[in-house]
Backbone bond lengths (Angstrom), bond angles and torsions (degrees), N, CA, C in turn:
res aa  C-N    CA-C-N  psi(-1)  N-CA   C-N-CA  omega(-1)  CA-C   N-CA-C  phi
1 X - - - 1.444 - - 1.519 108.89 -
2 X 1.293 117.90 133.20 1.461 123.20 -177.71 1.526 109.95 -72.84
3 X 1.339 114.63 147.26 1.463 120.69 177.49 1.524 108.08 -77.12
4 X 1.289 116.07 109.80 1.458 121.75 -176.56 1.527 108.57 -99.49
5 X 1.362 116.50 121.65 1.459 120.38 -177.08 1.527 112.10 -80.15
6 X 1.330 116.95 -33.86 1.465 120.67 -177.86 1.507 109.32 -124.51
7 X 1.291 118.10 150.92 1.453 129.98 -3.51 1.530 110.89 -70.69
8 X 1.358 115.30 156.47 1.461 119.68 175.96 1.522 109.99 -149.77
9 X 1.321 113.84 156.18 1.458 120.78 177.78 1.524 109.13 -89.36
10 X 1.343 115.36 138.79 1.456 121.79 173.96 1.525 108.05 -124.34
11 X 1.326 114.80 150.42 1.462 120.66 -175.08 1.524 110.77 -125.21
12 X 1.333 114.57 144.55 1.464 121.75 178.98 1.526 107.24 -133.45
13 X 1.329 117.01 143.41 1.465 120.51 -176.44 1.522 112.84 -64.26
14 X 1.328 117.73 -33.02 1.470 118.95 -177.38 1.525 113.21 -116.67
15 X 1.323 117.90 -13.21 1.467 121.80 -176.63 1.531 113.26 -102.44
16 X 1.331 116.81 -2.47 1.460 119.34 -179.32 1.517 112.54 83.97
17 X 1.328 116.01 -142.28 1.461 120.71 -178.54 1.527 109.70 -127.59
18 X 1.329 114.39 154.94 1.472 120.59 179.95 1.524 108.96 -142.78
19 X 1.306 114.62 146.72 1.457 121.41 173.02 1.520 106.95 -99.42
20 X 1.328 116.18 120.57 1.464 119.72 179.28 1.521 109.03 -109.98
21 X 1.316 114.71 144.91 1.461 120.76 -176.35 1.526 112.45 -100.14
22 X 1.340 117.42 -22.71 1.467 120.72 -175.87 1.531 110.71 -142.31
23 X 1.325 115.49 166.58 1.462 121.16 175.54 1.526 110.87 -63.51
24 X 1.309 116.13 -34.78 1.469 120.42 178.67 1.531 110.31 -63.34
25 X 1.323 117.67 -42.69 1.469 120.77 177.66 1.526 110.20 -63.33
26 X 1.313 115.71 -40.19 1.467 119.94 179.36 1.534 110.36 -63.22
27 X 1.308 116.41 -43.13 1.463 121.09 -179.64 1.525 110.86 -64.43
28 X 1.329 117.40 -38.00 1.462 122.32 -179.86 1.525 112.50 -62.60
29 X 1.320 117.64 -26.74 1.458 120.55 -179.41 1.532 111.66 -63.45
30 X 1.323 117.09 -32.75 1.464 120.23 -179.71 1.519 111.65 90.64
31 X 1.338 115.89 -167.08 1.467 120.12 -174.80 1.529 112.87 -75.85
32 X 1.324 115.29 159.93 1.455 121.67 174.56 1.511 115.12 95.66
33 X 1.327 117.67 -1.88 1.461 121.04 -179.45 1.517 109.72 -93.85
34 X 1.331 115.89 133.44 1.456 121.75 -176.96 1.525 110.52 -131.25
35 X 1.322 114.55 162.32 1.465 120.69 178.04 1.529 110.16 -75.69
36 X 1.338 116.13 -30.36 1.467 121.08 -178.18 1.531 109.97 -113.52
37 X 1.331 118.35 130.98 1.466 120.49 -178.17 1.530 113.58 -61.00
38 X 1.340 116.42 -34.19 1.461 119.92 -179.31 1.533 111.03 -63.35
39 X 1.309 116.87 -38.98 1.458 120.73 -179.96 1.524 110.38 -68.71
40 X 1.319 117.34 -39.86 1.467 120.97 178.13 1.522 109.87 -60.81
41 X 1.318 116.76 -43.78 1.465 121.24 179.58 1.526 110.60 -65.83
42 X 1.322 117.05 -43.22 1.470 120.60 -179.76 1.524 111.55 -62.94
43 X 1.321 117.67 -40.70 1.466 121.57 178.46 1.529 110.50 -64.78
44 X 1.321 115.59 -40.15 1.467 119.98 179.27 1.534 110.22 -64.63
45 X 1.299 116.97 -45.60 1.467 121.41 179.53 1.525 110.40 -61.70
46 X 1.316 116.56 -41.13 1.468 120.63 178.55 1.534 110.72 -60.43
47 X 1.320 116.96 -45.67 1.470 120.64 -179.82 1.527 111.42 -65.62
48 X 1.314 117.64 -40.68 1.464 121.01 178.51 1.526 109.83 -62.95
49 X 1.328 117.21 -43.45 1.457 120.77 178.67 1.528 111.74 -62.63
50 X 1.322 116.86 -40.25 1.469 120.44 177.50 1.524 111.11 -63.21
51 X 1.332 116.58 -43.33 1.464 120.57 178.93 1.530 111.59 -65.00
52 X 1.333 116.68 -40.21 1.461 120.03 178.58 1.528 111.40 -65.19
53 X 1.328 117.24 -40.35 1.464 120.75 178.54 1.524 110.76 -64.52
54 X 1.315 116.51 -41.65 1.474 120.64 178.60 1.521 110.56 -64.43
55 X 1.314 117.36 -42.56 1.464 121.05 179.38 1.530 110.98 -63.60
56 X 1.325 116.94 -41.01 1.464 120.34 178.61 1.525 110.75 -64.88
57 X 1.320 116.14 -40.92 1.467 120.67 178.61 1.537 110.27 -64.58
58 X 1.312 117.44 -44.52 1.464 121.24 178.28 1.527 111.18 -62.00
59 X 1.331 116.51 -40.88 1.463 121.11 178.87 1.524 110.31 -63.25
60 X 1.325 116.46 -43.46 1.469 120.99 -179.77 1.527 110.32 -62.17
61 X 1.324 116.84 -43.92 1.463 120.71 178.97 1.531 110.99 -62.84
62 X 1.314 116.45 -41.38 1.467 120.66 179.99 1.526 110.56 -64.11
63 X 1.330 116.85 -41.82 1.465 120.48 179.17 1.530 110.85 -65.62
64 X 1.335 116.63 -41.54 1.458 119.95 178.59 1.529 110.87 -63.34
65 X 1.324 116.79 -42.65 1.467 120.17 179.57 1.523 110.76 -65.34
66 X 1.320 117.19 -40.67 1.463 120.76 178.88 1.533 110.47 -62.32
67 X 1.327 117.19 -41.32 1.467 120.84 178.57 1.523 110.56 -64.83
68 X 1.327 117.09 -41.37 1.461 120.83 178.15 1.525 110.98 -65.12
69 X 1.323 116.93 -43.47 1.466 121.02 179.21 1.526 110.85 -62.46
70 X 1.324 115.94 -40.99 1.458 120.30 179.69 1.530 110.11 -64.42
71 X 1.330 116.26 -45.82 1.466 120.11 -179.95 1.526 111.03 -61.71
72 X 1.311 116.95 -40.55 1.468 120.56 179.41 1.523 110.39 -65.84
73 X 1.315 117.00 -42.61 1.458 120.61 179.39 1.529 111.06 -62.41
74 X 1.320 116.07 -41.95 1.463 119.81 178.54 1.521 111.16 -65.58
75 X 1.329 116.88 -40.18 1.462 120.66 178.12 1.526 110.62 -65.19
76 X 1.325 115.86 -41.67 1.467 119.89 178.13 1.530 111.07 -62.62
77 X 1.311 116.31 -41.23 1.467 120.46 178.73 1.524 110.45 -64.02
78 X 1.314 116.24 -43.18 1.466 119.79 179.07 1.526 110.40 -61.76
79 X 1.315 117.00 -39.24 1.469 120.46 178.45 1.528 111.04 -65.59
80 X 1.326 116.34 -39.93 1.466 120.02 178.25 1.525 110.78 -63.80
81 X 1.308 116.07 -42.81 1.469 120.16 178.92 1.524 110.65 -65.25
82 X 1.319 116.19 -39.33 1.465 120.44 178.99 1.526 110.55 -64.72
83 X 1.311 116.23 -38.38 1.464 120.05 179.20 1.529 110.76 -66.02
84 X 1.305 117.07 -32.37 1.464 120.86 179.32 1.529 111.62 -74.55
85 X 1.317 117.02 -26.69 1.460 121.23 -178.66 1.528 108.12 -134.77
86 X 1.342 118.26 86.23 1.459 122.49 -175.82 1.528 113.90 -57.70
87 X 1.314 119.06 -25.18 1.469 120.63 -179.79 1.528 111.19 -62.81
88 X 1.327 115.45 -33.14 1.464 119.58 -178.07 1.528 112.59 -100.68
89 X 1.307 118.59 12.59 1.460 122.18 -175.03 1.519 112.13 -59.26
90 X 1.316 117.36 -47.20 1.471 120.16 -177.71 1.522 110.69 -64.66
91 X 1.318 116.47 -43.88 1.462 119.69 179.88 1.522 111.22 -65.49
92 X 1.332 117.18 -41.18 1.456 120.83 179.41 1.525 111.10 -65.01
93 X 1.330 117.07 -41.84 1.470 120.51 178.57 1.517 110.49 -63.50
94 X 1.325 116.25 -44.02 1.463 119.97 179.07 1.528 110.97 -61.64
95 X 1.324 116.73 -42.22 1.464 120.28 178.78 1.525 111.21 -64.78
96 X 1.328 116.18 -41.65 1.463 120.08 179.18 1.522 110.99 -65.00
97 X 1.334 116.94 -43.48 1.469 120.67 178.96 1.523 110.52 -62.85
98 X 1.327 116.39 -40.27 1.468 120.45 179.05 1.530 110.08 -63.61
99 X 1.336 116.36 -43.72 1.463 120.65 -179.63 1.525 111.31 -63.09
100 X 1.313 116.81 -42.76 1.473 121.19 178.02 1.524 109.60 -60.87
101 X 1.326 117.44 -45.07 1.468 121.24 -179.99 1.526 111.01 -63.69
102 X 1.328 117.31 -41.69 1.469 120.74 179.01 1.524 111.18 -64.12
103 X 1.335 116.17 -44.11 1.464 119.71 179.73 1.524 111.53 -64.60
104 X 1.321 116.22 -38.98 1.466 120.17 178.76 1.525 109.90 -64.96
105 X 1.334 116.83 -44.63 1.461 120.42 178.92 1.529 110.97 -62.16
106 X 1.323 116.85 -40.70 1.463 120.34 179.10 1.522 111.02 -64.51
107 X 1.331 117.21 -41.31 1.468 120.88 178.88 1.524 110.78 -65.39
108 X 1.330 117.20 -40.48 1.467 120.67 178.66 1.522 111.10 -65.78
109 X 1.342 116.15 -40.17 1.467 120.10 178.31 1.525 110.05 -63.36
110 X 1.327 116.79 -44.08 1.463 121.03 179.73 1.531 110.60 -63.10
111 X 1.335 116.97 -40.23 1.467 120.68 178.66 1.527 110.32 -65.04
112 X 1.335 116.93 -40.47 1.472 120.93 179.35 1.527 110.62 -65.37
113 X 1.336 116.44 -40.34 1.467 119.88 178.45 1.525 111.24 -66.50
114 X 1.320 116.45 -34.67 1.469 120.37 179.91 1.524 110.84 -67.08
115 X 1.323 117.18 -31.37 1.466 120.87 179.25 1.522 111.77 -69.88
116 X 1.339 116.15 -27.34 1.477 120.55 -177.95 1.451 110.80 -74.94
């Protein structure tokens, strides 16, 4: 008996299964279709995990940037206030530097916890 390629069943993790009669029909289905349902599911899970990891990484970067922007804005404000009142310039600079250091340490701690 000759090995007949078509018709055949194809499986997709989110689209279910389809019976295709020709190579053209198979091509029209697009990516993600497999001969074995387990492989289709595994490929889907792999892609979802990759997307989730990328989203978490993007979120972490956004949070770190927001913390840095906030610290810079606070430092800039402290410098402006110090310039308006030179008597308190040293104290204002010290407070601003302390705040920047605290915010940086907090962001680093949060990043370290996210890695765990």
